[in-house]
N, C-alpha and C positions, 0 to 999 in steps of 0.2 A: 424290577430285575436292577442286576448290578451294571453301574454303570460303567461305561470304557476307560474312563480316568481315572476310575479308584483303585485306591492302592491296596495289596494285599498283604496280610500281617498276619503270617505262619504263627503258630504258640511252640510248634514244636518241630526242627528237626534235629540232625546228627551230623556233629562231628566226627569222622572217623580220626581216632589218634593216628599220629605222622610214626612212626617207626621209631624213631629217635626221640621219643617228646621225651621220655623218664631219664632215660642214657644219658640226653644231652644235658640236663638238667637239676638232677638230683645231686648233692651231694657225695663225693666221691667215693667215701667208706659206705652209700648206699646202694650206687648206681647198679651196681653187677648183682643187685637181687632185687630192685622194682621192677616193674614191667616191660619186659623187652620182647626182641622177635629172634627168633630162632630158626633153623632150617632144618626140617625134618623131611625125608623120603622125597625131594624136590618139589616143597612144598612150604610155606612160611606160616608160621605160629606162633600167637600170641602167649607169654610165657607168665602166667600171677601167682607166685608163691607155687604151690602145687599145682596150679590148675594150669592145664594146655586148651589152649584154646582156637583151631584150625581157624585159617583165615578165611576159607569156604565156609566156615560155618555162620558167619557173619551178613552172608546174603547177598554178597555186593557182585554185582556183574561183571565180565571182562569190558573192557572199551569197545568191540572191535565182534562180540555175540555172546549172547543171551546164559554162558555159564556162569558159575560162582569162580570167582575169581580165586584162584590161588598163592601169588606172589602180586606185592603190592606195584610191581612195573605193569600191570594187566590192568592194573583199576585207573578208573577214571580221576584224575587229578583234584578234581572238584570237589572229593570228598574229603579231603586235607589238606585244601590249599586256599589261601581265603579269596585270592585273583579270579582264581579258576572259578572260587562256587560264586560270587557275582555274577561272574560270564552266566552260570549255567542260571542263574535266578532269574535276570534277564532276559532268557530264551520262555522260562518259563512263566513270567509277566507277574513274578512276588515280588513285594519291597522289601519284606524284611523274614529274615530267618532267623528263630530263637532257638540254640543251638545245646543239645544234650549230648553225653561221650556217649561212645557206643562199645568198643572192647571192653573198659572198667563196669560195663551195667548202667544202666538208663539212670540209675542215678546216684552211679559210683559205686554202688553195692560189691562188686564185686573185688575190690582192692581186699574184700575181708580176707583173703584167699593170702593175701601177705604175710598175715599172722602179728606183723611185729608191728606193736602198736607205732612207733618212732617212723617205721617205714611205711605205716600206710598215712600218718599226717604229713609226712613230705610229700609224699605222690598224689597227695591231695592239695597239696600248694604249688606244686610245680606245674599242674594242668590248670590250676585257675588261675596262675600267673600268666601261662603261655595261652591261653585263652582268652583271658582279660588283654594285658598289653602287647600280644603279637597276630592271633590271630583276627581277632574282632577290629583290632585296632589299626586294621588295613580300612575299614568300615564302619565309623562306632553308629552312622545314623542306618544303617542295614544290618548287620552281624550285632543279634545281642546274647550277653551270656547267661546262661545259668550256671551256675556254681555248685558243685558236688560239698561234701560236710566230710569231718571225720568220722564218721556215723559210730566209732566203736565208742566215742566220748558223748554225750550230750551237750556238756559244757562246752568241749575243744569245739564242737559243732555250731554253738554261737558265737564262739568268737573268731573263728574261720567264715562264718555268715557275715558278721559284722566286718572285718575286713574285707571280703572280696565284694558287699556292697560299697563300700568305702572307693576303691579300686571301678565302679558301674557294674558291678554286677546286677544287673534287672529281675532273675527268679534265682530261687534255690529249689535244689532236687532234691525230694523226700522218699525213702523206697515205699510201698503200700503195705506192705506189712513187716514192720522192721521187729517185732517178737521171733517171725520165723528166721529172722537172720542171728538172732541169738540175741538180738540188741532190747534194751527196756521196751516196753509197751507204753500205748497211748495213755493205759489207765496206771501207770505209776507215775505218770506228772515229772518224769524226767526230761520232758523235751518244754516245757514249760520259758526256759531262758531262751530257747532258739525260737519259738514260736510267737514270743515278744518280740525278739528283736527281728522278726520277718513282720509280725505287727507293728512297732512304732517306724521301718523303714517305708510302708504299704505295698511289700514284696510282697510277693503270689508265694505259696509252696507248689510248685508242681509234682504232680505225683503219677508216676507213668506206672501203665499193667507194666508186667514182666521185673518186677524191680523185688520180689519177694527172694525164699531160698527153700527151705524144703518143698521137692515138689511133693504132689500126692498122691498115695500109695496108685501103680498100675500106670502112673503119667509116662511111664516112659515106652507103653507099650498101644499109647491113644495112636488115632491118625494125625495128620497135621492140620488139616482140614475141623479135626476138634478140638486139639489145645489152640489152633488159633480164633477159633469163635468163646471158648469156655474163655481165654487171657482178659475178657473184656469184665468179666467177674471181680477179678481184681480192684480193680477201681470200686464194683459194688462195694467192696469189702473194706475196702480203704477210708470209704466217704463213710461207709454205717459207724466204725469206728471212730472218726472226728468225730460224730454226732455223740455217737451214747457214751463216748469215754470222758465227756464234757471238756474235751479241746476247745471245741467252737461258742461253749457255750461262757469259756474263762476267758478266752481270747475274740472276744465282738468284734476286732476290726480284722481277725485273720482271714486271710483270701489263700483258699486253695484249688486248686486248678486239680479235676481228674482228665489226665491227657490218654488221649488216643485209648477210649474206650466207649467212642460214640455218646450219642446225648438222648436218645430217646428213650432210654430206662430212667433218667432222673423223677418225671413225674408219677410213674410207679414206686419207685422210692419213697419218691416223699410223702402217698398214700399208705404205704405199706408201715412205716415207721408210724405215722400218727392212729394207723388204726391199733395198735397194741397199747396206745396213753389210758387206756380203759381199767389196763390191767394194773393193780396196785405195785409200786416199787419200780416201773419201767423208766419212768422220764422226773425229773428232780425240778423242773420249772415250772412255776405257775403260772408264769407270764408268756413265755414263748414254747411252741411246739416246734419239736422236729424240723419239719416242713420250714416254718419261719426261718431256719437258721440254713438250709438248705438252700434259700430263695438269696439272702444276704450274703452269704457268704461263699459261696460254691459255686465255679462256672463248666462247662465240662468242653473239650475239644473232639474235632472228629474230623475225619476225612472226607465221608463222604455217607450221608445218613440220609435220606428223602424223608425218612419216617420222623424223625428228629426238625425239619423241615416243615411239614405238613401242622404237626404238634406243636412249633415255636410258640405259640401263647400261652400253653400248659409247661413247656422249659423254662420258660424266660428270655424271650429274645436277647434280652442283656446278658445272659450267662453263658450263652453261644460263643463260641470261638474255633476257627477256624485253621486245620494244620494241615501244609504242604507233606509233611512225614520224609524230606529229602534223605539219604539216598536210596531207602527201602523201596521193598518192590510194592507196598501198597499203596507207593504215592502217584501221583497221575501224571507225574515228570514226563515231559517239558511241556503237557497237555494241564495244566492244572486252572491258570486262570480258565479255559475254555470250558473246564469241569465243571470249576465253581458257580460261573455264568449260566450252564445249565441246568444246576442244582436250585442256581437261585432264580429263575427265570421267572416263577407268580409272585414272588415276594417283593414287595413295597420299596420304592428307593433306598428310605431313610430303615431301614429293618435290614434290607440285604448289604449297605455299607454300614452297619453295627455287626454283621457277621461278620465280613472280612476283614475290618480294619478298625471301627471306634470301641468295640468293646475290649478287643486286645490293648489298646494303645489306651483307657483308663486303667488297666491290669499293669501295666508293662512301661510305661510312662508317666501314669498319673494325671490323664491328658483327654479330651475326646478328639483329639487331630493328632 
């Protein structure tokens, strides 16, 4: 079981960007065109180029009821203020949050709506600097920055990755399907410099569900439960592409984390990939199987996955990562520790500690403790 004094290190949580994040930090000539908050019919909306995102669409609760918040003044300060975030973490029994953005997309992919490359690049720099120099700087041992990238240009992405890593970022965010965003696919090898940068730094790529582009035909009429359930397939697609594109074969030290997709599917995917090796032209390596790459280079994060815990030795205990997902509605906050203790009740102490903290330490800090 999980020891009472064990740290909990969450590999995925979200910062809700402050309303003036870009207005206060972009160069003057760009500030009025960057991401910003506007008032519309008594509610607040984010504007990113031609894209308008209602604050209520972010799924944040009001402080005093369970209704979607329509104004920032009604939102819990812990979503965008670091001191309040630490207090919320203490209440939840969680030691570390790894922070991804919200408004600009979980990999910063919504910044594509800005259209202008100069503006996109400046918006990325402003966000990463805010996250590293202001938000996480309040408690560097407890707030971990996952940097966004100027995805319109793979080479600039590699350079921004190096810059953010030098400033203290411990993870890099990458979309689950770059081709659907109009970006180079993994098969073009355009991302090799970025992957080499992450590989050399020992920094994981975080691939979050819901970071692609074009929706499937008919997606707009799907029931909410269908959309939420099928979202996990994003990471199955992403990991499959990382394997068969040759990205993991070329970059053998690159670590990829499938974020918020659960974990129980990993053994199935390994068997499915290996099944097709008997067919000619499917696989290029004579020494390694796809399942070998999954075991060595892919980790998976979960909020609550009892099946994965039962099958943990098939998944790989050392590949299992826990996430809080604060402040999203999937989170168990403020009962995350109690929920994880229940989930790990029948798991040996050393394995429970690995899942709750040690595995994440190895990926994010390059240490076992």
